[in-house]
C-alpha positions in Angstrom: -0.1 -0.1 0.2 1.6 3.2 -1.2 0.2 5.2 1.8 1.0 2.6 4.6 3.1 5.2 6.5 0.1 7.8 6.6 -2.1 5.2 7.9 0.2 4.1 10.6 0.8 7.6 11.7 -3.0 8.3 11.7 -3.6 5.2 13.4 -6.1 4.1 10.8 -7.4 0.6 11.3 -10.0 0.4 8.5 -10.9 1.9 5.2 -14.5 2.0 4.1 -16.0 3.0 0.6 -19.4 3.2 -0.7 -20.1 2.4 -4.5 -22.5 1.2 -7.2 -22.3 -2.4 -8.4 -22.8 -1.1 -11.9 -19.3 -0.1 -11.7 -17.8 -3.2 -12.2 -14.3 -2.4 -13.1 -14.0 -0.4 -10.0 -15.4 -3.1 -7.7 -12.9 -5.3 -9.3 -10.0 -2.9 -8.5 -11.1 -2.7 -4.9 -11.3 -6.4 -4.5 -7.9 -6.8 -5.9 -6.6 -4.1 -3.5 -8.0 -6.3 -0.6 -11.5 -4.6 -0.1 -14.0 -7.0 1.0 -17.9 -6.5 1.0 -19.6 -5.8 4.1 -23.3 -5.2 5.0 -24.6 -2.1 3.6 -26.6 0.1 6.1 -29.9 1.7 4.7 -30.2 5.3 4.3 -26.5 6.2 4.3 -26.1 7.1 0.9 -29.0 6.8 -1.7 -27.0 6.0 -4.8 -24.6 3.4 -2.8 -25.8 -0.3 -3.1 -22.1 -1.7 -2.1 -20.1 -1.1 1.0 -16.7 -2.4 1.0 -14.0 -2.4 3.8 -10.1 -3.0 4.0 -8.7 -3.8 7.4 -5.1 -2.0 7.6 -4.1 -4.1 10.9 
């Protein structure tokens, strides 16, 4: 991860992103980077239909 030093400095433990499954190419890139699909809460973002997280530690 190119910004690993920054995540350590800021003590980041998890990155979360919201997206749309129609953006298949982006979703595949996120998966290759290690993001995993997690349950999506309702009412957070109207246009998002997928939530992904990457554990840093």
